N, CA, C and O atoms as a DFTB+ gen file, in Angstrom:
760 C
 N C O
     1  1      -1.293      81.855      46.069
     2  2      -1.259      83.043      46.278
     3  2      -0.134      83.688      45.197
     4  3       1.085      83.582      45.329
     5  1      -0.688      84.238      44.322
     6  2       0.089      84.781      43.436
     7  2       1.244      85.870      43.855
     8  3       0.792      86.760      44.575
     9  1       2.513      85.973      43.581
    10  2       3.210      87.232      43.900
    11  2       4.123      87.919      42.800
    12  3       4.564      87.289      41.838
    13  1       4.315      88.973      42.975
    14  2       5.238      89.773      41.908
    15  2       6.677      88.879      41.850
    16  3       7.347      88.734      42.873
    17  1       7.019      88.390      40.763
    18  2       8.174      88.120      40.624
    19  2       8.863      88.248      39.288
    20  3       8.136      88.632      38.372
    21  1      10.034      88.019      39.022
    22  2      10.708      88.247      37.744
    23  2      11.171      86.933      37.293
    24  3      12.037      86.822      36.425
    25  1      10.658      86.018      37.820
    26  2      11.281      84.317      37.477
    27  2      10.502      84.164      36.201
    28  3       9.298      84.360      36.035
    29  1      11.420      83.771      35.316
    30  2      10.931      83.344      33.922
    31  2      11.037      81.941      33.784
    32  3      10.704      81.443      32.708
    33  1      11.500      81.133      34.820
    34  2      11.140      79.656      34.977
    35  2      11.883      78.911      36.000
    36  3      12.728      79.567      36.609
    37  1      11.733      77.577      36.336
    38  2      12.313      77.084      37.270
    39  2      12.703      75.760      36.940
    40  3      11.847      75.088      36.364
    41  1      14.115      75.082      37.240
    42  2      14.507      73.899      36.898
    43  2      14.202      72.961      38.190
    44  3      14.662      73.460      39.216
    45  1      13.553      71.755      38.380
    46  2      13.682      71.235      39.607
    47  2      14.385      69.980      39.426
    48  3      14.089      69.292      38.449
    49  1      15.195      69.627      40.163
    50  2      15.702      68.218      40.344
    51  2      14.756      67.570      40.896
    52  3      13.871      68.204      41.469
    53  1      14.729      66.399      40.859
    54  2      13.655      65.109      41.444
    55  2      13.797      64.452      42.913
    56  3      13.159      64.630      43.951
    57  1      14.992      63.544      42.554
    58  2      15.314      63.018      43.795
    59  2      16.177      63.843      44.931
    60  3      17.296      64.346      44.829
    61  1      15.478      63.815      45.790
    62  2      15.903      64.832      47.150
    63  2      15.344      66.316      47.287
    64  3      15.598      67.083      48.216
    65  1      14.668      66.533      46.365
    66  2      14.037      67.800      46.194
    67  2      12.295      67.579      46.187
    68  3      11.639      68.188      47.033
    69  1      11.815      66.953      45.492
    70  2      10.470      66.471      45.480
    71  2      10.217      65.117      46.078
    72  3       9.088      64.871      46.503
    73  1      11.314      64.084      46.159
    74  2      10.892      63.085      46.856
    75  2      12.149      62.426      47.408
    76  3      13.231      62.653      46.868
    77  1      12.053      61.636      48.439
    78  2      13.488      60.801      48.840
    79  2      13.262      59.360      48.820
    80  3      12.553      59.030      49.771
    81  1      13.554      58.543      48.199
    82  2      13.000      57.184      48.081
    83  2      11.573      57.338      47.402
    84  3      11.339      57.998      46.390
    85  1      10.662      56.604      48.149
    86  2       9.279      56.669      47.911
    87  2       8.267      57.822      48.605
    88  3       7.087      58.120      48.424
    89  1       9.253      58.279      49.424
    90  2       8.375      59.363      50.449
    91  2       8.519      60.837      49.748
    92  3       9.530      61.277      49.201
    93  1       7.161      61.537      49.912
    94  2       7.281      62.949      49.142
    95  2       8.168      63.804      50.332
    96  3       8.381      63.533      51.514
    97  1       8.564      64.898      49.524
    98  2       9.639      65.831      50.433
    99  2       8.324      66.643      50.820
   100  3       7.424      66.899      50.020
   101  1       8.346      67.067      52.364
   102  2       7.213      68.163      52.794
   103  2       7.222      69.396      52.173
   104  3       8.253      70.064      52.252
   105  1       6.269      69.824      51.570
   106  2       5.821      70.856      50.717
   107  2       6.062      70.897      49.354
   108  3       5.702      71.839      48.647
   109  1       6.669      69.897      48.941
   110  2       7.050      69.639      47.330
   111  2       5.763      70.040      46.712
   112  3       5.596      71.207      46.357
   113  1       4.729      69.026      46.544
   114  2       3.572      69.471      45.808
   115  2       2.979      70.724      46.003
   116  3       2.336      71.105      45.024
   117  1       2.998      71.655      47.179
   118  2       2.619      72.866      47.244
   119  2       3.606      73.570      46.297
   120  3       3.081      74.124      45.332
   121  1       4.621      73.627      46.378
   122  2       5.570      74.484      45.554
   123  2       5.276      74.329      44.180
   124  3       5.249      75.339      43.478
   125  1       5.056      73.234      43.697
   126  2       4.543      72.888      42.466
   127  2       3.112      73.310      42.003
   128  3       2.913      73.927      40.957
   129  1       2.197      72.950      42.816
   130  2       1.019      73.796      42.529
   131  2       0.864      75.364      42.763
   132  3      -0.125      75.962      42.341
   133  1       1.768      75.923      43.375
   134  2       2.076      77.572      43.314
   135  2       2.504      77.727      42.219
   136  3       1.749      78.459      41.580
   137  1       3.620      77.302      41.484
   138  2       4.172      77.381      40.247
   139  2       3.017      77.256      39.208
   140  3       3.036      78.011      38.236
   141  1       2.198      76.518      39.328
   142  2       1.103      76.127      37.934
   143  2       0.254      77.462      38.246
   144  3      -0.025      78.250      37.342
   145  1      -0.087      77.640      39.409
   146  2      -1.223      78.783      39.660
   147  2      -0.711      80.241      39.464
   148  3      -1.449      81.201      39.243
   149  1       1.012      80.299      39.601
   150  2       1.251      81.464      39.299
   151  2       1.862      81.662      37.778
   152  3       2.513      82.649      37.437
   153  1       1.502      80.436      36.845
   154  2       1.870      80.658      35.875
   155  2       3.541      80.708      35.317
   156  3       4.037      81.183      34.295
   157  1       4.065      80.070      36.354
   158  2       5.774      80.051      36.193
   159  2       6.003      78.760      35.371
   160  3       5.432      77.692      35.588
   161  1       6.768      78.960      34.555
   162  2       7.158      77.718      33.699
   163  2       7.931      76.967      34.599
   164  3       8.559      77.539      35.490
   165  1       7.960      75.338      34.419
   166  2       9.057      74.973      34.995
   167  2       8.981      73.410      34.232
   168  3       8.093      72.964      33.506
   169  1      10.455      72.672      34.758
   170  2      10.883      71.786      34.132
   171  2      11.270      70.810      35.219
   172  3      11.790      71.333      36.205
   173  1      11.125      69.534      35.240
   174  2      11.694      68.416      36.166
   175  2      13.141      67.965      35.496
   176  3      13.076      67.779      34.281
   177  1      14.133      67.810      35.964
   178  2      15.328      67.106      35.574
   179  2      15.704      65.878      36.229
   180  3      15.833      66.144      37.424
   181  1      15.908      64.827      36.043
   182  2      16.804      63.561      36.379
   183  2      17.838      63.068      35.595
   184  3      18.029      63.312      34.404
   185  1      18.550      62.299      36.394
   186  2      19.598      61.660      35.775
   187  2      19.458      60.152      35.580
   188  3      20.320      59.401      35.123
   189  1      18.309      59.850      35.975
   190  2      17.909      58.444      35.971
   191  2      17.838      57.967      34.471
   192  3      17.222      58.617      33.626
   193  1      18.591      56.639      34.150
   194  2      18.503      55.883      32.964
   195  2      17.562      54.662      33.202
   196  3      17.173      54.120      32.168
   197  1      17.151      54.161      34.320
   198  2      16.658      53.176      34.407
   199  2      15.124      52.889      34.283
   200  3      14.634      51.763      34.377
   201  1      14.437      54.024      34.063
   202  2      13.338      54.120      34.175
   203  2      12.706      55.157      33.261
   204  3      13.071      56.327      33.379
   205  1      11.741      54.806      32.314
   206  2      11.256      55.831      31.541
   207  2      10.332      56.963      32.208
   208  3       9.832      56.859      33.328
   209  1      10.191      58.004      31.392
   210  2       9.117      59.155      31.958
   211  2       8.066      58.768      32.565
   212  3       7.748      59.207      33.671
   213  1       7.085      57.488      31.611
   214  2       5.923      57.459      32.259
   215  2       5.993      56.844      33.579
   216  3       4.984      56.977      34.272
   217  1       7.264      56.011      34.211
   218  2       7.514      55.539      35.369
   219  2       7.463      56.690      36.322
   220  3       6.659      56.756      37.252
   221  1       8.392      57.621      36.034
   222  2       8.625      58.814      36.863
   223  2       7.325      59.898      37.125
   224  3       7.125      60.584      38.127
   225  1       6.482      59.806      35.823
   226  2       4.900      60.251      36.104
   227  2       4.226      59.604      37.267
   228  3       3.680      60.183      38.207
   229  1       4.340      58.354      37.074
   230  2       3.491      57.682      38.056
   231  2       4.010      57.903      39.387
   232  3       3.211      58.094      40.304
   233  1       5.368      57.901      39.621
   234  2       5.823      58.042      41.036
   235  2       5.218      59.577      41.442
   236  3       4.567      59.645      42.485
   237  1       5.402      60.702      40.708
   238  2       5.056      61.828      40.861
   239  2       3.490      61.923      41.077
   240  3       3.012      62.858      41.720
   241  1       2.780      61.020      40.574
   242  2       1.208      61.513      41.054
   243  2       1.144      60.657      42.110
   244  3       0.386      61.185      42.923
   245  1       1.522      59.659      42.513
   246  2       1.411      59.255      44.074
   247  2       1.798      60.276      45.145
   248  3       1.556      60.177      46.348
   249  1       2.334      61.113      44.623
   250  2       2.899      62.051      45.591
   251  2       2.198      63.503      45.476
   252  3       2.587      64.507      46.072
   253  1       1.216      63.437      44.699
   254  2       0.218      64.601      44.283
   255  2       0.770      65.636      43.650
   256  3       0.305      66.774      43.715
   257  1       2.004      65.256      42.864
   258  2       2.251      65.992      41.764
   259  2       1.876      65.822      40.406
   260  3       2.200      64.819      39.770
   261  1       1.159      66.825      39.896
   262  2       0.549      66.312      38.517
   263  2       1.138      67.225      37.347
   264  3       0.731      68.386      37.305
   265  1       2.068      66.795      36.390
   266  2       2.603      67.159      35.473
   267  2       2.300      66.311      34.076
   268  3       1.865      65.171      33.918
   269  1       2.691      67.291      33.165
   270  2       2.445      66.522      31.662
   271  2       3.971      66.203      31.233
   272  3       4.918      66.814      31.728
   273  1       4.117      65.166      30.246
   274  2       5.045      64.287      30.244
   275  2       6.392      65.149      29.543
   276  3       7.549      64.733      29.594
   277  1       5.952      66.473      28.866
   278  2       7.061      67.131      28.393
   279  2       7.751      68.271      29.255
   280  3       8.564      69.155      28.986
   281  1       7.004      67.832      30.539
   282  2       7.490      68.950      31.627
   283  2       8.678      68.044      32.381
   284  3       9.135      68.521      33.419
   285  1       9.155      66.876      31.953
   286  2      10.014      66.132      32.684
   287  2      11.186      65.716      31.683
   288  3      10.855      64.962      30.768
   289  1      12.296      66.056      31.742
   290  2      13.818      65.663      31.113
   291  2      14.603      64.853      31.784
   292  3      15.183      65.035      32.855
   293  1      14.577      63.811      30.977
   294  2      15.688      62.639      31.475
   295  2      16.799      62.424      30.205
   296  3      16.646      62.871      29.069
   297  1      17.824      61.716      30.633
   298  2      19.035      61.593      29.716
   299  2      18.505      60.952      28.434
   300  3      18.938      61.311      27.338
   301  1      17.540      59.971      28.566
   302  2      17.069      59.079      27.381
   303  2      16.382      60.141      26.616
   304  3      16.498      59.946      25.406
   305  1      15.725      61.169      26.907
   306  2      14.845      62.215      26.093
   307  2      16.093      63.358      25.410
   308  3      16.101      63.819      24.268
   309  1      16.760      63.528      26.152
   310  2      17.854      64.290      25.366
   311  2      18.439      63.556      24.769
   312  3      18.775      64.179      23.762
   313  1      18.972      62.162      24.686
   314  2      19.879      61.278      23.652
   315  2      18.777      61.207      22.326
   316  3      19.151      61.299      21.157
   317  1      17.396      61.031      22.732
   318  2      16.979      60.924      21.308
   319  2      16.455      62.011      20.789
   320  3      15.986      61.864      19.661
   321  1      16.383      63.157      21.305
   322  2      16.300      64.522      20.459
   323  2      17.669      64.689      19.701
   324  3      17.722      65.169      18.569
   325  1      18.938      64.197      20.507
   326  2      19.963      64.728      19.641
   327  2      20.321      63.653      18.715
   328  3      21.032      63.995      17.771
   329  1      20.031      62.622      18.779
   330  2      19.880      61.576      17.528
   331  2      19.171      61.592      16.504
   332  3      19.484      61.109      15.416
   333  1      17.827      62.335      16.868
   334  2      16.979      62.693      15.728
   335  2      17.639      63.905      14.764
   336  3      17.448      64.086      13.562
   337  1      18.456      64.651      15.668
   338  2      18.853      65.662      14.757
   339  2      20.183      65.462      14.153
   340  3      20.437      66.025      13.087
   341  1      21.156      64.627      14.802
   342  2      22.652      64.197      14.173
   343  2      22.860      63.007      13.726
   344  3      23.815      62.883      12.960
   345  1      22.027      61.765      14.068
   346  2      22.312      60.552      13.714
   347  2      21.724      60.017      12.168
   348  3      20.543      60.009      11.822
   349  1      22.829      59.607      11.415
   350  2      22.165      58.962      10.386
   351  2      22.409      57.257      10.677
   352  3      23.449      56.825      11.173
   353  1      21.539      56.611      10.372
   354  2      21.685      55.154      10.664
   355  2      20.937      54.831      11.516
   356  3      20.304      55.685      12.138
   357  1      20.783      53.176      11.834
   358  2      19.973      52.883      12.964
   359  2      20.938      52.851      14.527
   360  3      22.158      52.835      14.689
   361  1      20.064      52.851      15.298
   362  2      20.581      52.706      16.798
   363  2      20.601      51.721      17.605
   364  3      19.606      51.067      17.918
   365  1      21.807      51.524      18.030
   366  2      21.805      50.222      18.953
   367  2      21.756      50.713      20.690
   368  3      22.622      51.328      21.313
   369  1      20.595      50.264      21.116
   370  2      20.242      50.923      22.442
   371  2      20.707      49.878      23.610
   372  3      19.985      48.896      23.783
   373  1      21.746      50.017      24.332
   374  2      22.000      49.318      25.592
   375  2      21.394      50.003      26.886
   376  3      22.127      50.512      27.733
   377  1      19.930      49.988      26.995
   378  2      19.230      50.594      27.962
   379  2      18.461      49.680      28.446
   380  3      18.358      48.644      27.788
   381  1      17.671      49.813      29.790
   382  2      16.626      48.750      30.359
   383  2      15.350      48.976      29.341
   384  3      15.017      50.066      28.876
   385  1      14.730      47.751      29.105
   386  2      13.544      47.597      28.212
   387  2      12.391      48.684      28.298
   388  3      11.735      49.103      27.343
   389  1      12.274      49.055      29.608
   390  2      11.207      50.088      29.692
   391  2      11.823      51.475      29.191
   392  3      11.125      52.258      28.548
   393  1      13.340      51.790      29.551
   394  2      13.368      53.075      28.835
   395  2      13.348      53.111      27.421
   396  3      13.244      54.198      26.852
   397  1      13.446      51.937      26.714
   398  2      13.496      51.802      25.181
   399  2      12.500      52.637      24.793
   400  3      12.751      53.248      23.754
   401  1      11.402      52.867      25.321
   402  2      10.197      53.665      25.012
   403  2      10.595      55.122      24.500
   404  3      10.032      55.684      23.561
   405  1      11.532      55.598      25.169
   406  2      11.819      57.050      25.007
   407  2      12.326      57.010      23.593
   408  3      12.069      58.029      22.951
   409  1      12.984      56.071      22.963
   410  2      13.425      56.103      21.760
   411  2      12.535      55.555      20.522
   412  3      12.987      55.172      19.443
   413  1      11.425      55.590      20.835
   414  2      10.425      54.841      19.863
   415  2      10.446      55.677      18.079
   416  3      10.097      55.018      17.100
   417  1      10.775      56.738      17.987
   418  2      10.717      57.350      17.000
   419  2      11.785      57.453      16.153
   420  3      11.753      58.137      15.130
   421  1      12.983      56.643      16.612
   422  2      14.238      56.414      15.783
   423  2      14.151      54.858      15.474
   424  3      13.399      54.055      16.027
   425  1      15.269      54.549      14.269
   426  2      15.308      53.168      13.771
   427  2      16.215      52.601      14.630
   428  3      17.363      53.034      14.731
   429  1      15.663      51.374      15.456
   430  2      16.563      50.751      16.480
   431  2      16.511      49.576      15.799
   432  3      15.548      49.052      15.239
   433  1      18.086      49.064      15.939
   434  2      18.399      47.712      15.516
   435  2      18.694      46.843      16.695
   436  3      18.871      47.241      17.846
   437  1      18.736      45.209      16.135
   438  2      18.672      44.397      17.281
   439  2      20.293      44.293      17.239
   440  3      20.914      44.067      16.200
   441  1      20.948      44.509      18.628
   442  2      22.478      44.863      18.675
   443  2      23.291      43.365      18.456
   444  3      24.471      43.359      18.105
   445  1      22.679      42.351      18.653
   446  2      23.485      41.161      18.621
   447  2      23.487      40.554      17.259
   448  3      24.099      39.510      17.035
   449  1      22.841      41.165      16.386
   450  2      22.989      40.727      14.952
   451  2      23.326      42.040      14.086
   452  3      23.403      41.867      12.870
   453  1      23.499      43.119      14.507
   454  2      24.064      44.304      13.935
   455  2      25.532      44.108      13.453
   456  3      26.358      43.512      14.145
   457  1      25.773      44.555      12.425
   458  2      27.194      44.947      11.641
   459  2      27.574      46.274      11.847
   460  3      28.713      46.516      12.246
   461  1      27.045      46.860      11.704
   462  2      27.126      48.279      12.156
   463  2      26.052      49.330      12.365
   464  3      24.924      49.066      11.947
   465  1      26.263      50.437      12.935
   466  2      25.194      51.036      13.696
   467  2      25.559      52.880      13.354
   468  3      26.675      53.319      13.077
   469  1      24.556      53.522      13.449
   470  2      24.806      55.166      13.590
   471  2      25.282      55.435      14.691
   472  3      26.163      56.293      14.745
   473  1      24.851      54.803      15.834
   474  2      25.018      55.439      16.856
   475  2      24.787      54.192      18.137
   476  3      23.967      53.284      17.992
   477  1      25.569      54.323      19.256
   478  2      25.332      53.497      20.314
   479  2      24.800      54.349      21.527
   480  3      25.276      55.475      21.664
   481  1      23.726      53.842      22.534
   482  2      23.122      54.264      23.468
   483  2      23.334      53.504      24.626
   484  3      22.691      52.477      24.846
   485  1      24.226      53.956      25.409
   486  2      24.618      52.989      26.775
   487  2      23.719      53.609      27.890
   488  3      23.453      54.806      27.777
   489  1      23.261      52.968      28.876
   490  2      22.406      53.239      29.957
   491  2      22.789      52.433      31.036
   492  3      23.886      51.875      31.009
   493  1      21.822      52.266      32.230
   494  2      22.334      51.673      33.385
   495  2      21.316      50.314      33.144
   496  3      20.132      50.283      33.482
   497  1      22.098      49.146      32.448
   498  2      21.601      47.838      32.341
   499  2      21.728      46.909      33.582
   500  3      21.327      45.746      33.601
   501  1      22.289      47.510      34.544
   502  2      22.369      46.820      35.864
   503  2      23.071      45.316      35.803
   504  3      24.213      45.122      35.387
   505  1      22.390      44.538      36.178
   506  2      22.844      43.051      36.308
   507  2      23.277      42.472      34.771
   508  3      24.216      41.709      34.547
   509  1      22.387      43.011      33.828
   510  2      22.342      42.442      32.374
   511  2      23.703      43.091      31.795
   512  3      23.949      42.888      30.606
   513  1      24.436      43.720      32.424
   514  2      25.935      44.115      31.809
   515  2      26.769      42.857      31.884
   516  3      27.661      42.858      32.732
   517  1      26.608      41.701      31.070
   518  2      27.252      40.627      31.261
   519  2      28.333      40.763      30.076
   520  3      28.413      41.709      29.293
   521  1      29.254      39.467      30.117
   522  2      30.576      39.700      29.026
   523  2      29.910      39.844      27.746
   524  3      30.152      40.786      26.991
   525  1      29.000      38.843      27.466
   526  2      28.514      39.084      26.053
   527  2      28.196      40.533      25.447
   528  3      28.707      41.121      24.494
   529  1      27.206      40.894      26.306
   530  2      26.635      42.271      26.283
   531  2      27.795      43.280      26.116
   532  3      27.750      43.896      25.051
   533  1      28.793      43.573      26.913
   534  2      29.671      44.367      26.837
   535  2      30.389      44.089      25.639
   536  3      30.259      44.919      24.739
   537  1      31.183      43.017      25.414
   538  2      31.624      42.773      24.218
   539  2      31.033      42.969      23.021
   540  3      31.766      43.174      22.054
   541  1      29.671      42.948      22.857
   542  2      28.850      43.285      21.734
   543  2      29.002      44.793      21.407
   544  3      29.337      45.259      20.318
   545  1      28.671      45.543      22.646
   546  2      28.791      46.988      22.669
   547  2      30.130      47.662      22.287
   548  3      30.195      48.776      21.767
   549  1      31.368      46.753      22.647
   550  2      32.526      47.267      22.325
   551  2      32.785      47.019      20.822
   552  3      33.343      47.850      20.104
   553  1      32.376      45.914      20.431
   554  2      32.707      45.729      18.967
   555  2      31.919      46.427      18.164
   556  3      32.476      46.770      17.121
   557  1      30.738      46.780      18.295
   558  2      29.895      47.816      17.610
   559  2      30.513      49.090      17.704
   560  3      30.312      49.724      16.669
   561  1      31.186      49.713      18.536
   562  2      31.549      50.898      19.043
   563  2      33.162      50.795      18.022
   564  3      33.705      51.775      17.512
   565  1      33.569      49.625      17.951
   566  2      34.843      49.648      17.019
   567  2      34.593      49.635      15.800
   568  3      35.466      50.153      15.105
   569  1      33.697      49.223      15.270
   570  2      33.160      49.130      14.149
   571  2      32.245      50.090      13.454
   572  3      32.198      50.000      12.227
   573  1      31.577      50.912      13.994
   574  2      30.949      51.890      13.236
   575  2      30.749      53.132      13.799
   576  3      31.213      54.004      13.064
   577  1      30.250      53.567      14.800
   578  2      29.647      54.671      15.124
   579  2      30.624      56.025      15.323
   580  3      31.602      55.968      16.069
   581  1      30.310      57.115      14.667
   582  2      31.010      58.169      14.997
   583  2      31.026      58.883      16.502
   584  3      31.913      59.434      17.154
   585  1      29.422      58.568      16.770
   586  2      28.958      59.111      18.038
   587  2      28.492      58.219      19.006
   588  3      27.803      57.299      18.566
   589  1      28.661      58.248      20.038
   590  2      28.037      57.419      21.103
   591  2      27.358      58.227      22.382
   592  3      27.719      59.390      22.559
   593  1      26.704      57.833      22.982
   594  2      25.853      58.644      24.096
   595  2      25.887      57.613      25.481
   596  3      25.336      56.515      25.412
   597  1      26.398      57.942      26.410
   598  2      26.833      57.173      27.619
   599  2      26.196      58.123      28.596
   600  3      26.536      59.306      28.635
   601  1      25.166      57.556      29.476
   602  2      24.543      58.249      30.587
   603  2      25.572      58.359      31.667
   604  3      26.476      57.524      31.664
   605  1      25.551      59.138      32.444
   606  2      26.242      59.587      33.799
   607  2      26.444      58.200      34.592
   608  3      25.656      57.263      34.469
   609  1      27.400      58.172      35.285
   610  2      27.465      57.090      36.345
   611  2      27.545      57.468      37.589
   612  3      28.680      57.753      37.970
   613  1      26.583      57.571      38.439
   614  2      26.357      58.128      39.530
   615  2      26.320      56.961      40.747
   616  3      25.862      55.822      40.658
   617  1      27.018      57.680      42.044
   618  2      26.676      57.108      43.173
   619  2      25.179      57.382      43.913
   620  3      24.608      58.472      43.958
   621  1      24.705      56.131      44.472
   622  2      23.631      56.349      45.445
   623  2      23.726      55.778      46.650
   624  3      24.848      55.496      47.072
   625  1      22.725      55.540      47.319
   626  2      22.736      54.772      48.914
   627  2      23.484      53.391      48.872
   628  3      24.121      52.915      49.812
   629  1      23.286      52.756      47.494
   630  2      23.642      51.468      47.275
   631  2      24.915      51.194      46.638
   632  3      25.286      50.059      46.338
   633  1      25.759      52.550      46.383
   634  2      27.045      52.605      45.784
   635  2      26.688      52.840      44.525
   636  3      25.492      52.916      44.245
   637  1      27.902      53.027      43.337
   638  2      27.718      53.286      42.023
   639  2      26.739      52.535      40.999
   640  3      26.706      51.326      40.774
   641  1      26.029      53.444      40.490
   642  2      25.188      52.579      39.452
   643  2      26.256      52.066      38.294
   644  3      27.404      52.474      38.121
   645  1      25.590      51.124      37.606
   646  2      26.539      50.603      36.533
   647  2      26.470      51.832      35.275
   648  3      25.450      52.464      34.997
   649  1      27.410      51.944      34.807
   650  2      27.799      52.728      33.711
   651  2      28.723      52.177      32.732
   652  3      29.217      51.052      32.815
   653  1      28.960      53.107      31.699
   654  2      30.025      52.480      30.494
   655  2      31.269      53.389      30.304
   656  3      32.023      53.228      29.344
   657  1      31.454      54.312      31.207
   658  2      32.602      55.046      30.565
   659  2      33.857      54.515      30.482
   660  3      34.657      55.285      29.951
   661  1      34.367      53.310      30.873
   662  2      35.541      52.729      30.224
   663  2      35.470      52.102      29.018
   664  3      36.438      51.746      28.346
   665  1      34.208      51.955      28.723
   666  2      33.897      51.356      27.229
   667  2      33.798      52.289      26.198
   668  3      33.996      51.979      25.023
   669  1      33.453      53.602      26.628
   670  2      33.514      54.511      25.807
   671  2      34.812      55.374      25.427
   672  3      34.924      56.096      24.436
   673  1      35.881      55.119      26.542
   674  2      36.914      55.568      26.495
   675  2      38.006      55.016      25.602
   676  3      38.817      55.622      24.902
   677  1      37.816      53.612      25.810
   678  2      38.618      52.529      25.254
   679  2      39.140      52.742      23.829
   680  3      40.319      52.800      23.478
   681  1      37.969      52.854      23.029
   682  2      38.143      52.742      21.401
   683  2      38.876      54.058      20.793
   684  3      39.432      54.109      19.695
   685  1      38.775      54.976      21.616
   686  2      39.458      56.408      21.470
   687  2      40.641      56.276      21.677
   688  3      41.430      56.701      20.833
   689  1      41.100      55.664      22.835
   690  2      42.591      55.594      23.157
   691  2      43.324      54.623      22.271
   692  3      44.527      54.714      22.030
   693  1      42.352      53.487      21.700
   694  2      43.048      52.273      20.914
   695  2      43.353      53.004      19.409
   696  3      44.332      52.758      18.705
   697  1      42.528      53.733      19.174
   698  2      42.486      54.160      17.616
   699  2      43.314      55.670      17.680
   700  3      43.435      56.301      16.630
   701  1      43.726      56.070      18.621
   702  2      44.192      57.491      18.887
   703  2      43.567      58.470      18.148
   704  3      44.118      59.227      17.348
   705  1      42.254      58.427      18.475
   706  2      41.293      59.641      18.091
   707  2      40.393      59.556      18.956
   708  3      40.208      58.530      19.612
   709  1      39.532      60.893      19.110
   710  2      38.428      61.000      20.025
   711  2      37.042      60.666      19.367
   712  3      36.723      61.145      18.279
   713  1      36.303      59.887      20.026
   714  2      34.941      60.105      19.159
   715  2      33.739      60.903      20.110
   716  3      33.887      61.208      21.293
   717  1      32.582      61.143      19.325
   718  2      31.760      62.233      19.874
   719  2      31.375      61.361      21.325
   720  3      30.998      60.195      21.441
   721  1      31.601      62.301      22.266
   722  2      30.709      61.584      23.465
   723  2      29.788      62.581      24.400
   724  3      30.080      63.777      24.418
   725  1      28.801      62.147      25.090
   726  2      27.972      62.897      25.679
   727  2      27.796      62.128      27.078
   728  3      27.607      60.916      27.188
   729  1      27.891      63.023      28.090
   730  2      27.300      62.493      29.381
   731  2      28.937      62.456      30.421
   732  3      30.083      62.692      30.038
   733  1      28.614      62.206      31.307
   734  2      30.019      62.192      32.510
   735  2      29.774      61.514      33.529
   736  3      28.758      61.565      34.222
   737  1      30.768      60.800      33.669
   738  2      30.411      59.775      35.079
   739  2      30.939      60.633      36.245
   740  3      31.492      61.725      36.118
   741  1      30.692      59.991      37.389
   742  2      30.788      60.545      38.511
   743  2      32.234      60.504      38.996
   744  3      32.632      59.340      39.044
   745  1      33.178      61.430      39.382
   746  2      34.493      61.078      39.803
   747  2      34.695      60.037      40.954
   748  3      35.735      59.391      41.084
   749  1      33.633      59.934      41.758
   750  2      33.712      59.364      42.817
   751  2      34.132      57.794      42.552
   752  3      34.795      57.156      43.369
   753  1      33.622      57.212      41.204
   754  2      33.729      55.815      40.909
   755  2      35.208      55.537      40.237
   756  3      35.709      54.423      40.086
   757  1      35.737      56.672      39.905
   758  2      37.087      56.444      39.031
   759  2      38.219      56.713      40.030
   760  3      39.393      56.621      39.672
């Protein structure tokens, strides 16, 4: 049912708007279908760093929402685009293996053996954030990149999600200068 509207586009959050956990929000698929039929441009936004867009698209398809990959913006996609434009040198990724597919157009380096990198990307590694990994990220940060990209640290039903705010603030304080930082942690965590 097309209607007169001055809408030029809609940005949709996903969790709590389209679905809650694994369950669809009632009417969500109908709204998306209405947007498609009315030719209203839309984009889905999420702050998840633990899954790539392909996994999120699968989840949407299960609740009868069918969109293209380019209609979904995640922190990993934003970081990848920014790095393509502004970063010179290899990238050290501290993100889940599945999320690394979002960075396939960049030069990725094995961070355990890297001496220096052009940038470091930190995401939700969950239990994989052990001492060795944290220390490696910190040492790389101290040695090389001008810019780091850290994903938001968010609280959910299980409590705060793993993030890296302390790591990315520490070197700036130690060296008495600020590094480029992107992303923001949830205030409830600190």
